[in-house]
PDB file of N, CA, C and O in Angstrom:
ATOM      1  N   MET A   1     111.739 116.646 117.785  1.00  0.00           N
ATOM      2  CA  MET A   1     110.920 117.621 117.103  1.00  0.00           C
ATOM      3  C   MET A   1     110.072 116.907 116.054  1.00  0.00           C
ATOM      4  O   MET A   1     110.592 116.157 115.228  1.00  0.00           O
ATOM      5  N   LEU A   2     108.806 117.140 116.094  1.00  0.00           N
ATOM      6  CA  LEU A   2     107.883 116.493 115.164  1.00  0.00           C
ATOM      7  C   LEU A   2     107.873 117.259 113.843  1.00  0.00           C
ATOM      8  O   LEU A   2     107.629 118.466 113.815  1.00  0.00           O
ATOM      9  N   THR A   3     108.139 116.546 112.754  1.00  0.00           N
ATOM     10  CA  THR A   3     108.224 117.217 111.453  1.00  0.00           C
ATOM     11  C   THR A   3     107.377 116.556 110.367  1.00  0.00           C
ATOM     12  O   THR A   3     107.234 117.116 109.280  1.00  0.00           O
ATOM     13  N   LYS A   4     106.823 115.396 110.634  1.00  0.00           N
ATOM     14  CA  LYS A   4     106.042 114.692 109.616  1.00  0.00           C
ATOM     15  C   LYS A   4     104.594 114.555 110.070  1.00  0.00           C
ATOM     16  O   LYS A   4     104.310 114.335 111.247  1.00  0.00           O
ATOM     17  N   ARG A   5     103.709 114.689 109.129  1.00  0.00           N
ATOM     18  CA  ARG A   5     102.275 114.602 109.409  1.00  0.00           C
ATOM     19  C   ARG A   5     101.755 113.288 108.822  1.00  0.00           C
ATOM     20  O   ARG A   5     102.148 112.876 107.731  1.00  0.00           O
ATOM     21  N   LEU A   6     100.869 112.650 109.567  1.00  0.00           N
ATOM     22  CA  LEU A   6     100.235 111.413 109.131  1.00  0.00           C
ATOM     23  C   LEU A   6      98.732 111.604 109.237  1.00  0.00           C
ATOM     24  O   LEU A   6      98.225 112.001 110.286  1.00  0.00           O
ATOM     25  N   GLU A   7      98.027 111.326 108.164  1.00  0.00           N
ATOM     26  CA  GLU A   7      96.574 111.453 108.199  1.00  0.00           C
ATOM     27  C   GLU A   7      95.968 110.068 108.077  1.00  0.00           C
ATOM     28  O   GLU A   7      96.285 109.317 107.155  1.00  0.00           O
ATOM     29  N   ILE A   8      95.086 109.737 109.022  1.00  0.00           N
ATOM     30  CA  ILE A   8      94.379 108.459 108.967  1.00  0.00           C
ATOM     31  C   ILE A   8      92.890 108.726 109.156  1.00  0.00           C
ATOM     32  O   ILE A   8      92.488 109.697 109.798  1.00  0.00           O
ATOM     33  N   LEU A   9      92.104 107.857 108.592  1.00  0.00           N
ATOM     34  CA  LEU A   9      90.654 107.973 108.732  1.00  0.00           C
ATOM     35  C   LEU A   9      90.156 106.853 109.639  1.00  0.00           C
ATOM     36  O   LEU A   9      90.531 105.693 109.470  1.00  0.00           O
ATOM     37  N   LEU A  10      89.313 107.208 110.596  1.00  0.00           N
ATOM     38  CA  LEU A  10      88.725 106.256 111.527  1.00  0.00           C
ATOM     39  C   LEU A  10      87.215 106.417 111.501  1.00  0.00           C
ATOM     40  O   LEU A  10      86.700 107.482 111.163  1.00  0.00           O
ATOM     41  N   ASP A  11      86.512 105.351 111.859  1.00  0.00           N
ATOM     42  CA  ASP A  11      85.077 105.553 111.997  1.00  0.00           C
ATOM     43  C   ASP A  11      84.803 106.219 113.343  1.00  0.00           C
ATOM     44  O   ASP A  11      85.685 106.279 114.199  1.00  0.00           O
ATOM     45  N   GLN A  12      83.606 106.710 113.525  1.00  0.00           N
ATOM     46  CA  GLN A  12      83.253 107.507 114.701  1.00  0.00           C
ATOM     47  C   GLN A  12      83.505 106.738 116.004  1.00  0.00           C
ATOM     48  O   GLN A  12      84.026 107.304 116.964  1.00  0.00           O
ATOM     49  N   ASP A  13      83.139 105.457 116.040  1.00  0.00           N
ATOM     50  CA  ASP A  13      83.314 104.662 117.260  1.00  0.00           C
ATOM     51  C   ASP A  13      84.791 104.473 117.612  1.00  0.00           C
ATOM     52  O   ASP A  13      85.176 104.571 118.777  1.00  0.00           O
ATOM     53  N   GLU A  14      85.613 104.200 116.593  1.00  0.00           N
ATOM     54  CA  GLU A  14      87.052 104.054 116.843  1.00  0.00           C
ATOM     55  C   GLU A  14      87.633 105.342 117.419  1.00  0.00           C
ATOM     56  O   GLU A  14      88.387 105.324 118.392  1.00  0.00           O
ATOM     57  N   TYR A  15      87.269 106.444 116.804  1.00  0.00           N
ATOM     58  CA  TYR A  15      87.801 107.721 117.259  1.00  0.00           C
ATOM     59  C   TYR A  15      87.362 108.022 118.694  1.00  0.00           C
ATOM     60  O   TYR A  15      88.163 108.504 119.494  1.00  0.00           O
ATOM     61  N   LYS A  16      86.108 107.747 119.023  1.00  0.00           N
ATOM     62  CA  LYS A  16      85.621 107.988 120.382  1.00  0.00           C
ATOM     63  C   LYS A  16      86.403 107.158 121.395  1.00  0.00           C
ATOM     64  O   LYS A  16      86.737 107.646 122.475  1.00  0.00           O
ATOM     65  N   GLU A  17      86.694 105.904 121.050  1.00  0.00           N
ATOM     66  CA  GLU A  17      87.471 105.045 121.945  1.00  0.00           C
ATOM     67  C   GLU A  17      88.879 105.596 122.165  1.00  0.00           C
ATOM     68  O   GLU A  17      89.377 105.621 123.291  1.00  0.00           O
ATOM     69  N   ILE A  18      89.504 106.030 121.095  1.00  0.00           N
ATOM     70  CA  ILE A  18      90.851 106.597 121.201  1.00  0.00           C
ATOM     71  C   ILE A  18      90.807 107.898 122.008  1.00  0.00           C
ATOM     72  O   ILE A  18      91.667 108.148 122.852  1.00  0.00           O
ATOM     73  N   GLN A  19      89.813 108.702 121.741  1.00  0.00           N
ATOM     74  CA  GLN A  19      89.666 109.963 122.459  1.00  0.00           C
ATOM     75  C   GLN A  19      89.442 109.719 123.962  1.00  0.00           C
ATOM     76  O   GLN A  19      90.004 110.419 124.804  1.00  0.00           O
ATOM     77  N   LYS A  20      88.625 108.729 124.277  1.00  0.00           N
ATOM     78  CA  LYS A  20      88.359 108.366 125.671  1.00  0.00           C
ATOM     79  C   LYS A  20      89.648 107.912 126.364  1.00  0.00           C
ATOM     80  O   LYS A  20      89.947 108.338 127.479  1.00  0.00           O
ATOM     81  N   GLU A  21      90.394 107.053 125.697  1.00  0.00           N
ATOM     82  CA  GLU A  21      91.659 106.551 126.259  1.00  0.00           C
ATOM     83  C   GLU A  21      92.649 107.685 126.479  1.00  0.00           C
ATOM     84  O   GLU A  21      93.311 107.743 127.515  1.00  0.00           O
ATOM     85  N   ALA A  22      92.749 108.576 125.518  1.00  0.00           N
ATOM     86  CA  ALA A  22      93.660 109.713 125.646  1.00  0.00           C
ATOM     87  C   ALA A  22      93.263 110.584 126.837  1.00  0.00           C
ATOM     88  O   ALA A  22      94.122 111.039 127.593  1.00  0.00           O
ATOM     89  N   LYS A  23      91.977 110.810 126.999  1.00  0.00           N
ATOM     90  CA  LYS A  23      91.496 111.635 128.116  1.00  0.00           C
ATOM     91  C   LYS A  23      91.824 110.973 129.446  1.00  0.00           C
ATOM     92  O   LYS A  23      92.252 111.641 130.387  1.00  0.00           O
ATOM     93  N   GLU A  24      91.623 109.652 129.524  1.00  0.00           N
ATOM     94  CA  GLU A  24      91.940 108.920 130.757  1.00  0.00           C
ATOM     95  C   GLU A  24      93.424 109.006 131.094  1.00  0.00           C
ATOM     96  O   GLU A  24      93.800 109.048 132.266  1.00  0.00           O
ATOM     97  N   ARG A  25      94.258 109.031 130.068  1.00  0.00           N
ATOM     98  CA  ARG A  25      95.702 109.127 130.283  1.00  0.00           C
ATOM     99  C   ARG A  25      96.174 110.561 130.489  1.00  0.00           C
ATOM    100  O   ARG A  25      97.312 110.803 130.890  1.00  0.00           O
ATOM    101  N   GLY A  26      95.284 111.505 130.209  1.00  0.00           N
ATOM    102  CA  GLY A  26      95.648 112.911 130.341  1.00  0.00           C
ATOM    103  C   GLY A  26      96.578 113.392 129.247  1.00  0.00           C
ATOM    104  O   GLY A  26      97.470 114.207 129.482  1.00  0.00           O
ATOM    105  N   GLU A  27      96.358 112.876 128.046  1.00  0.00           N
ATOM    106  CA  GLU A  27      97.193 113.292 126.915  1.00  0.00           C
ATOM    107  C   GLU A  27      96.337 113.494 125.680  1.00  0.00           C
ATOM    108  O   GLU A  27      95.155 113.151 125.666  1.00  0.00           O
ATOM    109  N   SER A  28      96.943 114.052 124.645  1.00  0.00           N
ATOM    110  CA  SER A  28      96.217 114.298 123.404  1.00  0.00           C
ATOM    111  C   SER A  28      96.059 113.004 122.611  1.00  0.00           C
ATOM    112  O   SER A  28      96.772 112.025 122.828  1.00  0.00           O
ATOM    113  N   VAL A  29      95.104 113.033 121.686  1.00  0.00           N
ATOM    114  CA  VAL A  29      94.915 111.885 120.797  1.00  0.00           C
ATOM    115  C   VAL A  29      96.184 111.643 119.988  1.00  0.00           C
ATOM    116  O   VAL A  29      96.612 110.500 119.826  1.00  0.00           O
ATOM    117  N   GLY A  30      96.783 112.714 119.481  1.00  0.00           N
ATOM    118  CA  GLY A  30      98.017 112.574 118.697  1.00  0.00           C
ATOM    119  C   GLY A  30      99.123 111.912 119.497  1.00  0.00           C
ATOM    120  O   GLY A  30      99.815 111.028 118.991  1.00  0.00           O
ATOM    121  N   ARG A  31      99.294 112.337 120.756  1.00  0.00           N
ATOM    122  CA  ARG A  31     100.331 111.759 121.615  1.00  0.00           C
ATOM    123  C   ARG A  31     100.067 110.274 121.850  1.00  0.00           C
ATOM    124  O   ARG A  31     100.990 109.462 121.799  1.00  0.00           O
ATOM    125  N   LEU A  32      98.807 109.920 122.105  1.00  0.00           N
ATOM    126  CA  LEU A  32      98.442 108.521 122.312  1.00  0.00           C
ATOM    127  C   LEU A  32      98.771 107.687 121.079  1.00  0.00           C
ATOM    128  O   LEU A  32      99.368 106.617 121.193  1.00  0.00           O
ATOM    129  N   VAL A  33      98.389 108.169 119.913  1.00  0.00           N
ATOM    130  CA  VAL A  33      98.648 107.429 118.670  1.00  0.00           C
ATOM    131  C   VAL A  33     100.143 107.276 118.443  1.00  0.00           C
ATOM    132  O   VAL A  33     100.597 106.197 118.063  1.00  0.00           O
ATOM    133  N   ARG A  34     100.925 108.340 118.669  1.00  0.00           N
ATOM    134  CA  ARG A  34     102.392 108.243 118.513  1.00  0.00           C
ATOM    135  C   ARG A  34     102.978 107.219 119.478  1.00  0.00           C
ATOM    136  O   ARG A  34     103.836 106.421 119.100  1.00  0.00           O
ATOM    137  N   ASP A  35     102.510 107.243 120.731  1.00  0.00           N
ATOM    138  CA  ASP A  35     103.018 106.294 121.728  1.00  0.00           C
ATOM    139  C   ASP A  35     102.708 104.850 121.343  1.00  0.00           C
ATOM    140  O   ASP A  35     103.558 103.969 121.470  1.00  0.00           O
ATOM    141  N   VAL A  36     101.487 104.616 120.872  1.00  0.00           N
ATOM    142  CA  VAL A  36     101.096 103.262 120.469  1.00  0.00           C
ATOM    143  C   VAL A  36     101.919 102.801 119.266  1.00  0.00           C
ATOM    144  O   VAL A  36     102.384 101.662 119.235  1.00  0.00           O
ATOM    145  N   LEU A  37     102.101 103.668 118.286  1.00  0.00           N
ATOM    146  CA  LEU A  37     102.918 103.309 117.124  1.00  0.00           C
ATOM    147  C   LEU A  37     104.352 102.986 117.530  1.00  0.00           C
ATOM    148  O   LEU A  37     104.946 102.020 117.052  1.00  0.00           O
ATOM    149  N   ARG A  38     104.893 103.805 118.413  1.00  0.00           N
ATOM    150  CA  ARG A  38     106.252 103.571 118.899  1.00  0.00           C
ATOM    151  C   ARG A  38     106.350 102.222 119.602  1.00  0.00           C
ATOM    152  O   ARG A  38     107.272 101.444 119.356  1.00  0.00           O
ATOM    153  N   GLU A  39     105.389 101.960 120.474  1.00  0.00           N
ATOM    154  CA  GLU A  39     105.396 100.727 121.263  1.00  0.00           C
ATOM    155  C   GLU A  39     105.210  99.482 120.404  1.00  0.00           C
ATOM    156  O   GLU A  39     105.863  98.464 120.631  1.00  0.00           O
ATOM    157  N   LYS A  40     104.328  99.563 119.426  1.00  0.00           N
ATOM    158  CA  LYS A  40     103.984  98.385 118.613  1.00  0.00           C
ATOM    159  C   LYS A  40     104.881  98.173 117.405  1.00  0.00           C
ATOM    160  O   LYS A  40     105.009  97.045 116.930  1.00  0.00           O
ATOM    161  N   MET A  41     105.509  99.239 116.893  1.00  0.00           N
ATOM    162  CA  MET A  41     106.273  99.084 115.657  1.00  0.00           C
ATOM    163  C   MET A  41     107.741  99.436 115.806  1.00  0.00           C
ATOM    164  O   MET A  41     108.605  98.637 115.447  1.00  0.00           O
ATOM    165  N   VAL A  42     108.030 100.585 116.315  1.00  0.00           N
ATOM    166  CA  VAL A  42     109.412 101.067 116.325  1.00  0.00           C
ATOM    167  C   VAL A  42     110.270 100.295 117.313  1.00  0.00           C
ATOM    168  O   VAL A  42     111.330  99.785 116.949  1.00  0.00           O
ATOM    169  N   ARG A  43     109.825 100.203 118.555  1.00  0.00           N
ATOM    170  CA  ARG A  43     110.626  99.508 119.571  1.00  0.00           C
ATOM    171  C   ARG A  43     110.857  98.040 119.258  1.00  0.00           C
ATOM    172  O   ARG A  43     111.982  97.566 119.413  1.00  0.00           O
ATOM    173  N   PRO A  44     109.822  97.282 118.816  1.00  0.00           N
ATOM    174  CA  PRO A  44     110.088  95.880 118.474  1.00  0.00           C
ATOM    175  C   PRO A  44     111.153  95.720 117.393  1.00  0.00           C
ATOM    176  O   PRO A  44     111.956  94.788 117.447  1.00  0.00           O
ATOM    177  N   ARG A  45     111.166  96.617 116.415  1.00  0.00           N
ATOM    178  CA  ARG A  45     112.186  96.534 115.363  1.00  0.00           C
ATOM    179  C   ARG A  45     113.571  96.790 115.930  1.00  0.00           C
ATOM    180  O   ARG A  45     114.532  96.121 115.550  1.00  0.00           O
ATOM    181  N   LYS A  46     113.681  97.752 116.837  1.00  0.00           N
ATOM    182  CA  LYS A  46     114.971  98.036 117.461  1.00  0.00           C
ATOM    183  C   LYS A  46     115.426  96.854 118.288  1.00  0.00           C
ATOM    184  O   LYS A  46     116.606  96.503 118.269  1.00  0.00           O
ATOM    185  N   LYS A  47     114.495  96.224 119.025  1.00  0.00           N
ATOM    186  CA  LYS A  47     114.837  95.057 119.835  1.00  0.00           C
ATOM    187  C   LYS A  47     115.310  93.909 118.947  1.00  0.00           C
ATOM    188  O   LYS A  47     116.291  93.238 119.264  1.00  0.00           O
ATOM    189  N   THR A  48     114.613  93.687 117.839  1.00  0.00           N
ATOM    190  CA  THR A  48     114.992  92.626 116.908  1.00  0.00           C
ATOM    191  C   THR A  48     116.377  92.892 116.334  1.00  0.00           C
ATOM    192  O   THR A  48     117.192  91.975 116.232  1.00  0.00           O
ATOM    193  N   SER A  49     116.647  94.121 115.965  1.00  0.00           N
ATOM    194  CA  SER A  49     117.957  94.479 115.420  1.00  0.00           C
ATOM    195  C   SER A  49     119.052  94.262 116.452  1.00  0.00           C
ATOM    196  O   SER A  49     120.123  93.749 116.126  1.00  0.00           O
ATOM    197  N   MET A  50     118.787  94.653 117.707  1.00  0.00           N
ATOM    198  CA  MET A  50     119.773  94.493 118.764  1.00  0.00           C
ATOM    199  C   MET A  50     120.038  93.010 119.030  1.00  0.00           C
ATOM    200  O   MET A  50     121.187  92.607 119.210  1.00  0.00           O
ATOM    201  N   ARG A  51     118.979  92.200 119.054  1.00  0.00           N
ATOM    202  CA  ARG A  51     119.173  90.757 119.269  1.00  0.00           C
ATOM    203  C   ARG A  51     119.995  90.153 118.127  1.00  0.00           C
ATOM    204  O   ARG A  51     120.867  89.317 118.367  1.00  0.00           O
ATOM    205  N   ALA A  52     119.725  90.565 116.908  1.00  0.00           N
ATOM    206  CA  ALA A  52     120.478  90.052 115.762  1.00  0.00           C
ATOM    207  C   ALA A  52     121.946  90.450 115.871  1.00  0.00           C
ATOM    208  O   ALA A  52     122.834  89.638 115.612  1.00  0.00           O
ATOM    209  N   PHE A  53     122.198  91.690 116.250  1.00  0.00           N
ATOM    210  CA  PHE A  53     123.570  92.169 116.413  1.00  0.00           C
ATOM    211  C   PHE A  53     124.282  91.376 117.513  1.00  0.00           C
ATOM    212  O   PHE A  53     125.416  90.934 117.328  1.00  0.00           O
ATOM    213  N   GLN A  54     123.620  91.200 118.647  1.00  0.00           N
ATOM    214  CA  GLN A  54     124.225  90.466 119.751  1.00  0.00           C
ATOM    215  C   GLN A  54     124.505  89.018 119.360  1.00  0.00           C
ATOM    216  O   GLN A  54     125.547  88.460 119.704  1.00  0.00           O
ATOM    217  N   ARG A  55     123.565  88.420 118.639  1.00  0.00           N
ATOM    218  CA  ARG A  55     123.753  87.034 118.215  1.00  0.00           C
ATOM    219  C   ARG A  55     124.912  86.912 117.224  1.00  0.00           C
ATOM    220  O   ARG A  55     125.694  85.963 117.280  1.00  0.00           O
ATOM    221  N   LEU A  56     125.008  87.870 116.333  1.00  0.00           N
ATOM    222  CA  LEU A  56     126.060  87.846 115.331  1.00  0.00           C
ATOM    223  C   LEU A  56     127.440  87.815 115.975  1.00  0.00           C
ATOM    224  O   LEU A  56     128.353  87.154 115.479  1.00  0.00           O
ATOM    225  N   PHE A  57     127.582  88.535 117.086  1.00  0.00           N
ATOM    226  CA  PHE A  57     128.881  88.615 117.735  1.00  0.00           C
ATOM    227  C   PHE A  57     128.990  87.738 118.982  1.00  0.00           C
ATOM    228  O   PHE A  57     129.908  87.917 119.782  1.00  0.00           O
ATOM    229  N   SER A  58     128.068  86.797 119.153  1.00  0.00           N
ATOM    230  CA  SER A  58     128.121  85.902 120.303  1.00  0.00           C
ATOM    231  C   SER A  58     129.044  84.725 120.016  1.00  0.00           C
ATOM    232  O   SER A  58     129.431  84.479 118.873  1.00  0.00           O
ATOM    233  N   LYS A  59     129.387  84.004 121.078  1.00  0.00           N
ATOM    234  CA  LYS A  59     130.272  82.845 120.923  1.00  0.00           C
ATOM    235  C   LYS A  59     129.656  81.769 120.053  1.00  0.00           C
ATOM    236  O   LYS A  59     130.370  81.068 119.336  1.00  0.00           O
ATOM    237  N   GLU A  60     128.324  81.625 120.105  1.00  0.00           N
ATOM    238  CA  GLU A  60     127.672  80.593 119.299  1.00  0.00           C
ATOM    239  C   GLU A  60     127.822  80.840 117.808  1.00  0.00           C
ATOM    240  O   GLU A  60     127.666  79.919 117.006  1.00  0.00           O
ATOM    241  N   MET A  61     128.122  82.070 117.431  1.00  0.00           N
ATOM    242  CA  MET A  61     128.277  82.387 116.018  1.00  0.00           C
ATOM    243  C   MET A  61     129.744  82.417 115.570  1.00  0.00           C
ATOM    244  O   MET A  61     130.037  82.762 114.425  1.00  0.00           O
ATOM    245  N   GLU A  62     130.652  82.059 116.462  1.00  0.00           N
ATOM    246  CA  GLU A  62     132.052  82.011 116.046  1.00  0.00           C
ATOM    247  C   GLU A  62     132.198  80.926 114.991  1.00  0.00           C
ATOM    248  O   GLU A  62     131.882  79.762 115.233  1.00  0.00           O
ATOM    249  N   ILE A  63     132.670  81.312 113.848  1.00  0.00           N
ATOM    250  CA  ILE A  63     132.771  80.375 112.729  1.00  0.00           C
ATOM    251  C   ILE A  63     134.089  80.572 111.998  1.00  0.00           C
ATOM    252  O   ILE A  63     134.702  81.639 112.045  1.00  0.00           O
ATOM    253  N   ASP A  64     134.490  79.536 111.341  1.00  0.00           N
ATOM    254  CA  ASP A  64     135.655  79.616 110.472  1.00  0.00           C
ATOM    255  C   ASP A  64     135.136  80.039 109.102  1.00  0.00           C
ATOM    256  O   ASP A  64     134.412  79.287 108.450  1.00  0.00           O
ATOM    257  N   ILE A  65     135.498  81.221 108.674  1.00  0.00           N
ATOM    258  CA  ILE A  65     134.942  81.725 107.416  1.00  0.00           C
ATOM    259  C   ILE A  65     135.863  81.475 106.221  1.00  0.00           C
ATOM    260  O   ILE A  65     135.882  82.240 105.256  1.00  0.00           O
ATOM    261  N   SER A  66     136.618  80.393 106.313  1.00  0.00           N
ATOM    262  CA  SER A  66     137.509  80.071 105.194  1.00  0.00           C
ATOM    263  C   SER A  66     136.707  79.749 103.932  1.00  0.00           C
ATOM    264  O   SER A  66     137.190  79.926 102.814  1.00  0.00           O
ATOM    265  N   SER A  67     135.497  79.280 104.126  1.00  0.00           N
ATOM    266  CA  SER A  67     134.645  78.991 102.975  1.00  0.00           C
ATOM    267  C   SER A  67     133.384  79.835 103.079  1.00  0.00           C
ATOM    268  O   SER A  67     132.371  79.386 103.616  1.00  0.00           O
ATOM    269  N   TRP A  68     133.448  81.056 102.566  1.00  0.00           N
ATOM    270  CA  TRP A  68     132.329  81.982 102.680  1.00  0.00           C
ATOM    271  C   TRP A  68     131.060  81.433 102.043  1.00  0.00           C
ATOM    272  O   TRP A  68     129.973  81.643 102.582  1.00  0.00           O
ATOM    273  N   ALA A  69     131.160  80.754 100.942  1.00  0.00           N
ATOM    274  CA  ALA A  69     129.976  80.236 100.261  1.00  0.00           C
ATOM    275  C   ALA A  69     129.206  79.278 101.168  1.00  0.00           C
ATOM    276  O   ALA A  69     127.979  79.349 101.244  1.00  0.00           O
ATOM    277  N   GLU A  70     129.906  78.398 101.845  1.00  0.00           N
ATOM    278  CA  GLU A  70     129.258  77.456 102.763  1.00  0.00           C
ATOM    279  C   GLU A  70     128.630  78.178 103.947  1.00  0.00           C
ATOM    280  O   GLU A  70     127.510  77.870 104.355  1.00  0.00           O
ATOM    281  N   GLU A  71     129.359  79.133 104.490  1.00  0.00           N
ATOM    282  CA  GLU A  71     128.849  79.881 105.644  1.00  0.00           C
ATOM    283  C   GLU A  71     127.623  80.697 105.249  1.00  0.00           C
ATOM    284  O   GLU A  71     126.682  80.820 106.033  1.00  0.00           O
ATOM    285  N   LYS A  72     127.626  81.247 104.056  1.00  0.00           N
ATOM    286  CA  LYS A  72     126.483  82.024 103.585  1.00  0.00           C
ATOM    287  C   LYS A  72     125.246  81.132 103.512  1.00  0.00           C
ATOM    288  O   LYS A  72     124.155  81.564 103.883  1.00  0.00           O
ATOM    289  N   LYS A  73     125.400  79.906 103.042  1.00  0.00           N
ATOM    290  CA  LYS A  73     124.281  78.963 102.989  1.00  0.00           C
ATOM    291  C   LYS A  73     123.727  78.705 104.389  1.00  0.00           C
ATOM    292  O   LYS A  73     122.512  78.688 104.584  1.00  0.00           O
ATOM    293  N   LYS A  74     124.618  78.503 105.366  1.00  0.00           N
ATOM    294  CA  LYS A  74     124.188  78.252 106.747  1.00  0.00           C
ATOM    295  C   LYS A  74     123.417  79.446 107.304  1.00  0.00           C
ATOM    296  O   LYS A  74     122.364  79.286 107.921  1.00  0.00           O
ATOM    297  N   ILE A  75     123.951  80.634 107.081  1.00  0.00           N
ATOM    298  CA  ILE A  75     123.304  81.849 107.587  1.00  0.00           C
ATOM    299  C   ILE A  75     121.935  82.016 106.948  1.00  0.00           C
ATOM    300  O   ILE A  75     120.973  82.376 107.626  1.00  0.00           O
ATOM    301  N   THR A  76     121.840  81.760 105.658  1.00  0.00           N
ATOM    302  CA  THR A  76     120.567  81.890 104.949  1.00  0.00           C
ATOM    303  C   THR A  76     119.544  80.904 105.498  1.00  0.00           C
ATOM    304  O   THR A  76     118.381  81.263 105.688  1.00  0.00           O
ATOM    305  N   LYS A  77     119.962  79.662 105.757  1.00  0.00           N
ATOM    306  CA  LYS A  77     119.046  78.661 106.313  1.00  0.00           C
ATOM    307  C   LYS A  77     118.555  79.091 107.689  1.00  0.00           C
ATOM    308  O   LYS A  77     117.371  78.948 107.995  1.00  0.00           O
ATOM    309  N   ILE A  78     119.449  79.615 108.521  1.00  0.00           N
ATOM    310  CA  ILE A  78     119.070  80.083 109.854  1.00  0.00           C
ATOM    311  C   ILE A  78     118.071  81.220 109.734  1.00  0.00           C
ATOM    312  O   ILE A  78     117.063  81.238 110.441  1.00  0.00           O
ATOM    313  N   SER A  79     118.340  82.168 108.848  1.00  0.00           N
ATOM    314  CA  SER A  79     117.456  83.324 108.671  1.00  0.00           C
ATOM    315  C   SER A  79     116.066  82.894 108.202  1.00  0.00           C
ATOM    316  O   SER A  79     115.060  83.407 108.692  1.00  0.00           O
ATOM    317  N   ILE A  80     116.008  81.975 107.274  1.00  0.00           N
ATOM    318  CA  ILE A  80     114.722  81.499 106.759  1.00  0.00           C
ATOM    319  C   ILE A  80     113.931  80.814 107.867  1.00  0.00           C
ATOM    320  O   ILE A  80     112.724  81.024 107.988  1.00  0.00           O
ATOM    321  N   LYS A  81     114.609  79.989 108.684  1.00  0.00           N
ATOM    322  CA  LYS A  81     113.913  79.313 109.785  1.00  0.00           C
ATOM    323  C   LYS A  81     113.358  80.319 110.787  1.00  0.00           C
ATOM    324  O   LYS A  81     112.243  80.152 111.281  1.00  0.00           O
ATOM    325  N   GLU A  82     114.134  81.370 111.093  1.00  0.00           N
ATOM    326  CA  GLU A  82     113.666  82.385 112.032  1.00  0.00           C
ATOM    327  C   GLU A  82     112.479  83.158 111.476  1.00  0.00           C
ATOM    328  O   GLU A  82     111.532  83.454 112.205  1.00  0.00           O
ATOM    329  N   ILE A  83     112.524  83.483 110.197  1.00  0.00           N
ATOM    330  CA  ILE A  83     111.420  84.198 109.561  1.00  0.00           C
ATOM    331  C   ILE A  83     110.166  83.332 109.578  1.00  0.00           C
ATOM    332  O   ILE A  83     109.077  83.823 109.875  1.00  0.00           O
ATOM    333  N   GLU A  84     110.312  82.055 109.264  1.00  0.00           N
ATOM    334  CA  GLU A  84     109.163  81.159 109.254  1.00  0.00           C
ATOM    335  C   GLU A  84     108.595  80.954 110.648  1.00  0.00           C
ATOM    336  O   GLU A  84     107.400  80.700 110.797  1.00  0.00           O
ATOM    337  N   ALA A  85     109.440  81.061 111.676  1.00  0.00           N
ATOM    338  CA  ALA A  85     108.977  80.870 113.060  1.00  0.00           C
ATOM    339  C   ALA A  85     108.123  82.038 113.531  1.00  0.00           C
ATOM    340  O   ALA A  85     107.346  81.896 114.476  1.00  0.00           O
ATOM    341  N   HIS A  86     108.255  83.176 112.892  1.00  0.00           N
ATOM    342  CA  HIS A  86     107.489  84.359 113.327  1.00  0.00           C
ATOM    343  C   HIS A  86     106.342  84.488 112.429  1.00  0.00           C
ATOM    344  O   HIS A  86     105.539  85.408 112.582  1.00  0.00           O
TER     345      HIS A  86
END
């Protein structure tokens, strides 16, 4: 159920392009914009979260956590490298 409204301003040419694409797909402009936002923003975040969860519980991440401070440093270094890679 849609409950939130988003207002954006586009120039005339941008809007015509979006309107044309929506018509070709047989859907409304609003539906097209929601689908694009979902595809470009929401789903990638879910995929990233799932990969992080899977990695956290994978065999490669099995660690001896007797020294949490050391392990925290390792995790932080890994996270920073991944962030810098993207």
